[in-house]
C-alpha positions as YAML, in Angstrom:
chain: A
units: angstrom
residues:
- id: 1
  name: PRO
  ca: [11.50, 75.55, -61.63]
- id: 2
  name: VAL
  ca: [12.07, 78.14, -64.35]
- id: 3
  name: HIS
  ca: [9.87, 81.07, -65.37]
- id: 4
  name: GLY
  ca: [8.47, 80.46, -68.86]
- id: 5
  name: ALA
  ca: [8.89, 76.67, -68.96]
- id: 6
  name: THR
  ca: [7.46, 73.53, -67.41]
- id: 7
  name: VAL
  ca: [9.43, 70.30, -67.01]
- id: 8
  name: GLU
  ca: [7.67, 67.07, -66.09]
- id: 9
  name: LEU
  ca: [7.61, 63.31, -66.49]
- id: 10
  name: ALA
  ca: [4.26, 62.47, -68.04]
- id: 11
  name: PRO
  ca: [2.47, 59.70, -69.94]
- id: 12
  name: THR
  ca: [1.99, 60.16, -73.68]
- id: 13
  name: TYR
  ca: [1.47, 57.97, -76.71]
- id: 14
  name: GLY
  ca: [4.38, 56.04, -78.20]
- id: 15
  name: VAL
  ca: [6.63, 55.87, -75.12]
- id: 16
  name: ARG
  ca: [8.54, 52.69, -74.37]
- id: 17
  name: GLY
  ca: [7.88, 52.92, -70.64]
- id: 18
  name: ASP
  ca: [5.16, 54.57, -68.57]
- id: 19
  name: GLN
  ca: [6.34, 58.18, -68.95]
- id: 20
  name: ALA
  ca: [8.55, 60.48, -71.01]
- id: 21
  name: LEU
  ca: [10.34, 63.75, -70.31]
- id: 22
  name: HIS
  ca: [8.11, 66.63, -71.40]
- id: 23
  name: VAL
  ca: [9.34, 70.22, -71.64]
- id: 24
  name: SER
  ca: [6.84, 72.91, -72.59]
- id: 25
  name: PHE
  ca: [7.25, 76.65, -73.08]
- id: 26
  name: ASN
  ca: [4.70, 79.47, -72.93]
- id: 27
  name: GLY
  ca: [6.10, 81.94, -75.47]
- id: 28
  name: GLN
  ca: [8.30, 83.95, -73.13]
- id: 29
  name: ARG
  ca: [12.04, 84.55, -73.31]
- id: 30
  name: VAL
  ca: [13.92, 81.98, -71.27]
- id: 31
  name: ARG
  ca: [17.60, 81.00, -71.31]
- id: 32
  name: PHE
  ca: [16.63, 77.37, -70.78]
- id: 33
  name: LYS
  ca: [19.29, 74.95, -69.52]
- id: 34
  name: HIS
  ca: [17.37, 73.55, -66.58]
- id: 35
  name: VAL
  ca: [17.38, 69.80, -67.30]
- id: 36
  name: SER
  ca: [20.73, 68.17, -66.54]
- id: 37
  name: GLN
  ca: [22.34, 65.01, -65.25]
- id: 38
  name: TYR
  ca: [25.89, 64.51, -64.01]
- id: 39
  name: LEU
  ca: [27.71, 61.54, -65.53]
- id: 40
  name: PHE
  ca: [30.85, 59.70, -64.43]
- id: 41
  name: LEU
  ca: [31.95, 58.08, -67.69]
- id: 42
  name: ASP
  ca: [35.36, 56.44, -68.08]
- id: 43
  name: PRO
  ca: [37.57, 57.75, -70.89]
- id: 44
  name: GLY
  ca: [36.54, 56.41, -74.29]
- id: 45
  name: ARG
  ca: [34.04, 56.70, -77.14]
- id: 46
  name: TYR
  ca: [30.32, 56.96, -76.43]
- id: 47
  name: ARG
  ca: [27.02, 57.37, -78.23]
- id: 48
  name: LEU
  ca: [24.29, 59.57, -76.76]
- id: 49
  name: GLN
  ca: [21.00, 58.29, -78.10]
- id: 50
  name: GLY
  ca: [17.33, 58.71, -77.50]
- id: 51
  name: ARG
  ca: [13.95, 59.36, -79.02]
- id: 52
  name: VAL
  ca: [12.39, 62.79, -79.57]
- id: 53
  name: ARG
  ca: [8.97, 64.13, -80.52]
- id: 54
  name: PRO
  ca: [8.86, 67.92, -81.05]
- id: 55
  name: ASP
  ca: [5.35, 69.24, -80.46]
- id: 56
  name: GLY
  ca: [4.94, 72.68, -82.02]
- id: 57
  name: LEU
  ca: [8.33, 73.84, -80.74]
- id: 58
  name: GLN
  ca: [8.90, 77.36, -82.07]
- id: 59
  name: THR
  ca: [12.23, 79.11, -81.49]
- id: 60
  name: GLU
  ca: [14.95, 80.58, -83.69]
- id: 61
  name: ARG
  ca: [17.78, 78.08, -83.17]
- id: 62
  name: GLY
  ca: [16.21, 75.09, -81.43]
- id: 63
  name: LEU
  ca: [16.69, 73.00, -78.32]
- id: 64
  name: ARG
  ca: [19.63, 70.56, -78.10]
- id: 65
  name: TRP
  ca: [21.35, 68.10, -75.78]
- id: 66
  name: THR
  ca: [24.98, 68.83, -74.87]
- id: 67
  name: VAL
  ca: [27.64, 66.83, -73.08]
- id: 68
  name: ARG
  ca: [30.40, 68.83, -71.40]
- id: 69
  name: CYS
  ca: [33.26, 68.11, -69.05]
- id: 70
  name: ALA
  ca: [32.53, 69.49, -65.60]
- id: 71
  name: PRO
  ca: [33.32, 71.90, -64.07]
- id: 72
  name: GLU
  ca: [35.63, 73.47, -66.71]
- id: 73
  name: ASP
  ca: [32.87, 73.16, -69.34]
- id: 74
  name: PRO
  ca: [34.63, 72.07, -72.57]
- id: 75
  name: LEU
  ca: [32.02, 70.83, -75.05]
- id: 76
  name: LEU
  ca: [32.26, 67.12, -75.91]
- id: 77
  name: ALA
  ca: [29.08, 66.76, -77.97]
- id: 78
  name: GLU
  ca: [25.93, 68.50, -79.08]
- id: 79
  name: SER
  ca: [22.89, 66.88, -80.63]
- id: 80
  name: GLU
  ca: [20.98, 68.15, -83.59]
- id: 81
  name: ARG
  ca: [18.66, 71.05, -82.81]
- id: 82
  name: PHE
  ca: [15.02, 70.15, -82.23]
- id: 83
  name: LEU
  ca: [12.27, 72.37, -83.69]
- id: 84
  name: GLY
  ca: [8.76, 72.20, -85.10]
- id: 85
  name: SER
  ca: [6.50, 69.15, -84.93]
- id: 86
  name: ASP
  ca: [7.25, 65.54, -85.74]
- id: 87
  name: GLU
  ca: [6.41, 61.96, -84.80]
- id: 88
  name: TRP
  ca: [8.68, 59.97, -82.49]
- id: 89
  name: ARG
  ca: [12.12, 59.49, -84.07]
- id: 90
  name: ALA
  ca: [15.60, 58.51, -82.97]
- id: 91
  name: PHE
  ca: [18.55, 60.87, -82.55]
- id: 92
  name: VAL
  ca: [22.22, 59.98, -82.05]
- id: 93
  name: VAL
  ca: [25.47, 61.84, -81.43]
- id: 94
  name: GLU
  ca: [28.88, 60.30, -80.74]
- id: 95
  name: PHE
  ca: [31.52, 61.80, -78.47]
- id: 96
  name: VAL
  ca: [34.83, 61.04, -76.78]
- id: 97
  name: VAL
  ca: [35.59, 61.44, -73.09]
- id: 98
  name: PRO
  ca: [39.30, 62.39, -72.94]
- id: 99
  name: ALA
  ca: [41.81, 60.39, -70.92]
- id: 100
  name: SER
  ca: [42.57, 63.34, -68.62]
- id: 101
  name: GLY
  ca: [40.87, 66.44, -67.32]
- id: 102
  name: CYS
  ca: [37.29, 65.16, -67.58]
- id: 103
  name: LEU
  ca: [36.49, 63.01, -64.53]
- id: 104
  name: MET
  ca: [32.87, 64.16, -64.50]
- id: 105
  name: GLN
  ca: [30.54, 65.19, -67.30]
- id: 106
  name: VAL
  ca: [27.19, 66.93, -67.47]
- id: 107
  name: LEU
  ca: [24.40, 66.08, -69.91]
- id: 108
  name: ARG
  ca: [22.19, 69.15, -70.36]
- id: 109
  name: LEU
  ca: [19.17, 70.13, -72.43]
- id: 110
  name: GLU
  ca: [19.77, 73.70, -73.63]
- id: 111
  name: LEU
  ca: [17.97, 76.28, -75.72]
- id: 112
  name: ASP
  ca: [20.48, 77.39, -78.33]
- id: 113
  name: GLY
  ca: [20.87, 81.11, -78.83]
- id: 114
  name: ARG
  ca: [23.24, 83.98, -79.44]
- id: 115
  name: VAL
  ca: [21.06, 87.08, -79.05]
- id: 116
  name: GLU
  ca: [18.14, 87.79, -76.76]
- id: 117
  name: LEU
  ca: [15.46, 87.15, -79.43]
- id: 118
  name: ASP
  ca: [16.81, 83.59, -79.92]
- id: 119
  name: PHE
  ca: [15.47, 82.74, -76.46]
- id: 120
  name: GLU
  ca: [11.80, 83.37, -77.25]
- id: 121
  name: VAL
  ca: [10.26, 79.90, -77.27]
- id: 122
  name: ASP
  ca: [6.80, 78.38, -77.48]
- id: 123
  name: GLY
  ca: [5.46, 74.83, -77.75]
- id: 124
  name: GLY
  ca: [6.92, 71.64, -76.39]
- id: 125
  name: VAL
  ca: [9.09, 68.60, -76.88]
- id: 126
  name: TRP
  ca: [9.09, 65.01, -75.58]
- id: 127
  name: PHE
  ca: [12.12, 62.75, -74.95]
- id: 128
  name: ASP
  ca: [12.24, 59.00, -74.29]
- id: 129
  name: ASP
  ca: [14.89, 56.27, -74.00]
- id: 130
  name: LEU
  ca: [17.90, 58.54, -73.34]
- id: 131
  name: SER
  ca: [21.18, 56.70, -72.82]
- id: 132
  name: ALA
  ca: [24.94, 57.07, -73.16]
- id: 133
  name: VAL
  ca: [26.37, 53.83, -74.56]
- id: 134
  name: ARG
  ca: [30.10, 52.97, -74.58]
- id: 135
  name: LEU
  ca: [31.38, 52.10, -78.07]
- id: 136
  name: GLU
  ca: [34.74, 50.49, -77.19]
...
């Protein structure tokens, strides 16, 4: 749980299964990075892909998916930033897991920001069909 945000799996229109990931914010300041999944990908090239539907998401710099090596935290990939409102659409970002020093990775949904005002956020966003696909 995080003050200022709600994270849930919920039914909505246009999903490919029964439910989608729904993150909603209530207009407060929140340094959101509270949705994550550890990955154990072999070295090589990958594509992070999924579907997104922003739903009135209002923030300065947007919400994005990142992939980082764990625990040292070097950034491997970051998705586009999600803002505003839109219909369901695909997003894709490619990345490389290095041959050494990155035995475990973490996929995380983060609110992008540099100064305190960047973390004021309202509205919501839906995600569906997230996957990391090996390219080699």
